[in-house]
C-alpha positions as CSV (number, residue, x, y, z in Angstrom):
1,M,105.8,102.2,106.1
2,D,109.1,101.8,107.9
3,A,109.9,103.1,111.3
4,M,110.9,106.6,110.0
5,G,107.1,107.2,109.5
6,C,106.3,106.1,113.0
7,Q,105.3,109.6,114.1
8,K,102.0,110.6,115.8
9,A,101.4,113.5,113.3
10,I,101.8,111.1,110.3
11,V,99.5,108.4,111.8
12,Q,96.9,111.2,112.4
13,Q,97.1,112.4,108.8
14,L,96.6,108.9,107.5
15,V,93.6,108.4,109.7
16,D,92.2,111.9,108.8
17,E,92.5,111.0,105.0
18,G,90.9,107.6,105.5
19,A,94.1,105.5,104.8
20,G,95.0,102.3,106.4
21,Y,98.5,101.7,107.6
22,I,101.1,99.2,108.7
23,I,104.0,101.1,110.3
24,G,107.2,99.7,111.8
25,V,108.0,100.4,115.4
26,K,111.6,101.0,116.6
27,N,113.3,102.7,119.4
28,N,112.6,106.1,117.9
29,Q,109.4,105.8,119.9
30,P,110.7,104.0,123.0
31,T,107.4,104.0,125.1
32,L,105.4,102.6,122.1
33,A,108.2,100.0,121.3
34,Q,108.3,98.8,124.8
35,A,104.6,98.4,125.1
36,V,104.2,96.6,121.8
37,Q,107.1,94.3,122.4
38,G,105.9,93.5,125.9
39,L,102.4,92.6,124.7
40,L,103.7,90.4,121.8
41,E,106.0,88.5,124.2
42,Q,102.9,87.3,126.0
43,A,101.6,85.5,123.0
44,P,100.1,82.1,123.9
45,A,101.7,78.9,122.8
46,R,98.8,78.3,120.4
47,A,97.0,81.1,118.8
48,D,93.2,81.2,119.3
49,G,92.5,82.5,115.8
50,R,90.4,85.4,117.3
51,T,92.5,87.8,119.2
52,W,95.8,86.0,118.6
53,H,97.0,84.8,115.2
54,E,100.2,83.1,114.1
55,H,101.6,82.0,110.8
56,S,105.0,80.6,109.6
57,E,106.5,80.1,106.2
58,T,109.9,79.0,104.9
59,D,111.6,79.9,101.6
60,K,114.8,78.7,100.0
61,G,116.8,80.9,97.5
62,H,119.7,83.2,97.1
63,G,122.0,80.9,99.2
64,R,119.9,80.8,102.3
65,I,116.8,79.2,103.9
66,E,114.6,81.9,105.5
67,T,111.7,81.3,108.0
68,R,109.3,84.1,108.7
69,R,107.1,83.7,111.8
70,C,104.3,86.3,112.2
71,V,102.4,86.9,115.4
72,V,99.4,89.2,115.5
73,C,97.3,90.4,118.5
74,H,94.1,92.4,118.1
75,D,93.3,92.7,121.9
76,L,95.1,95.9,122.7
77,S,93.4,96.6,126.0
78,A,96.6,95.9,128.0
79,I,98.5,98.8,126.3
80,A,95.5,101.1,125.6
81,P,96.9,103.9,127.7
82,V,100.0,104.0,125.4
83,L,98.0,103.8,122.3
84,Q,95.6,106.7,123.1
85,D,98.0,109.0,121.3
86,W,98.2,106.7,118.2
87,P,94.9,106.9,116.4
88,G,93.4,104.0,114.7
89,V,95.7,101.3,116.0
90,R,93.7,97.9,115.9
91,S,96.6,95.3,115.6
92,V,100.2,94.9,116.8
93,V,102.4,92.6,114.8
94,L,105.6,90.8,115.2
95,V,107.6,89.3,112.3
96,Q,110.5,87.0,113.4
97,S,112.9,86.2,110.6
98,T,115.6,83.6,110.7
99,R,118.1,83.1,107.9
100,Q,120.2,80.0,107.6
101,P,123.0,80.2,105.0
102,V,123.2,77.1,102.7
103,R,125.7,75.8,100.2
104,S,125.4,73.7,97.2
105,G,126.3,70.0,97.5
106,R,126.4,67.1,95.4
107,F,123.0,65.8,96.7
108,G,121.4,69.2,97.0
109,P,121.8,72.3,99.3
110,R,123.2,71.8,102.7
111,S,123.2,74.0,105.8
112,T,126.5,75.6,106.6
113,E,128.0,75.7,110.1
114,Q,127.3,79.5,110.4
115,A,124.6,80.2,112.9
116,P,121.2,81.3,111.8
117,E,120.7,85.1,111.7
118,P,117.5,85.9,113.7
119,S,115.8,89.3,113.6
120,W,112.6,90.8,115.1
121,R,110.5,93.5,113.6
122,Y,107.4,95.1,115.3
123,Y,104.6,97.0,113.7
124,I,101.3,98.8,114.5
125,S,98.4,98.7,112.1
126,S,94.9,100.1,111.5
127,E,93.9,96.8,109.8
128,V,92.4,93.7,111.4
129,L,94.1,90.9,109.4
130,D,95.2,87.4,110.1
131,A,98.9,86.6,110.5
132,Q,99.3,85.1,107.0
133,T,98.0,88.2,105.3
134,F,100.2,90.4,107.5
135,N,103.2,88.3,106.7
136,A,102.6,88.6,103.0
137,T,101.9,92.3,103.0
138,I,105.0,93.2,105.0
139,R,107.1,90.8,102.9
140,A,105.9,92.6,99.7
141,H,106.8,96.0,101.0
142,W,110.4,95.0,101.9
143,A,110.9,93.2,98.5
144,I,110.0,96.6,96.8
145,E,112.3,98.5,99.3
146,N,115.1,96.2,98.9
147,N,114.9,96.2,95.1
148,C,114.7,100.1,94.9
149,H,117.7,100.4,97.3
150,W,119.7,97.8,95.3
151,V,119.2,99.8,92.0
152,L,120.0,103.1,93.7
153,D,123.1,101.8,95.4
154,V,124.5,99.9,92.3
155,N,123.7,102.6,89.6
156,Y,124.0,105.8,91.8
157,R,126.3,104.7,94.6
158,E,123.7,106.0,97.1
159,D,125.3,104.4,100.2
160,A,128.7,105.9,99.3
161,C,127.4,109.5,99.0
162,L,129.0,111.8,101.5
163,I,126.4,114.6,101.5
164,R,125.1,114.8,105.1
165,R,124.3,118.4,105.9
166,D,121.0,120.1,106.1
167,H,118.5,119.1,103.3
168,G,121.2,117.8,101.0
169,P,120.6,114.0,101.7
170,H,116.9,114.4,101.0
171,N,117.5,116.6,97.9
172,M,119.9,114.1,96.4
173,A,117.6,111.1,97.2
174,T,114.8,112.9,95.4
175,L,117.0,113.7,92.3
176,R,118.1,110.1,92.1
177,R,114.5,108.9,92.1
178,I,113.5,111.4,89.5
179,A,116.3,110.3,87.2
180,Q,115.5,106.6,87.9
181,N,111.8,107.1,87.1
182,Q,112.6,108.8,83.8
183,I,115.0,106.2,82.7
184,K,112.3,103.6,83.4
185,L,110.2,105.4,80.9
186,D,112.6,104.8,78.1
187,A,112.0,101.5,76.6
188,S,115.0,101.4,74.3
189,K,117.6,98.7,74.6
190,G,120.3,99.0,77.2
191,S,120.7,98.7,80.9
192,Q,119.7,101.4,83.4
193,K,123.3,102.0,84.1
194,T,124.1,102.6,80.4
195,K,121.1,105.0,80.1
196,R,122.2,107.0,83.1
197,K,125.6,107.4,81.5
198,R,124.0,108.4,78.2
199,M,122.1,111.1,80.1
200,G,125.5,112.5,81.0
201,W,127.0,112.2,77.6
202,S,124.2,113.5,75.5
203,D,122.3,116.8,76.2
204,D,119.8,115.9,73.4
205,Y,119.1,112.5,74.9
206,L,118.7,114.1,78.5
207,Q,116.5,117.0,77.4
208,G,114.4,114.7,75.3
209,L,114.0,112.2,78.1
210,F,112.7,115.0,80.3
211,G,110.7,116.8,77.6
212,L,112.7,120.0,78.0
213,M,113.2,120.8,74.3
214,P,110.5,122.3,72.0
215,G,109.3,119.4,69.9
216,S,111.3,117.0,71.9
217,V,110.9,113.5,71.0
218,S,108.5,111.2,73.0
219,H,109.6,108.2,75.0
220,A,108.2,106.0,72.1
221,Q,110.5,107.9,69.7
222,I,113.4,107.6,72.0
223,S,112.8,103.8,72.0
224,S,112.7,103.6,68.3
225,D,115.6,105.9,67.6
226,G,117.8,104.3,70.3
């Protein structure tokens, strides 16, 4: 869960329902963010594998080399007063990412002269996991988020939307995701962008996709007819 979900009431609800969590920490909770950052800055040079864990991995692709270093601390006694209002926290996590752009060369990829782009992300978690597992779990979450955002921006121009007032942004985001989910159910040929346009061109296709007409065709029928 990203930093927007870093609210005491949300964390309490997750604990009450017996759910685990990994939640991003940013300056929307300044006291918590300062405490977590301060503790993780005290990480020893070598993790002991008990209260401190560390793991690094490097990937190449999409025109860059990315290194992700994950540091985890399970001994939270030093920040216990701050965490008393945050139920269930058993670990704090740092993920440091560094991206180095590369370019293709005759003898393989070469680093560019552009400086690496470092970033730091902090998390609280109810789980007691090692750094490698945290690293993989957080990366998987962001892969899903990035893919979803890319589709919504390209097909629905979400970032260019000028709706800002009241519940408008939330309502429009919900409608986009409903439309996107329905389009995914249609297995007929054609890109998602084409199917979105078809929803605007054909009332029969739109109503059939949402099951709004009596005797409307199923998704399997849409697939075979399309």
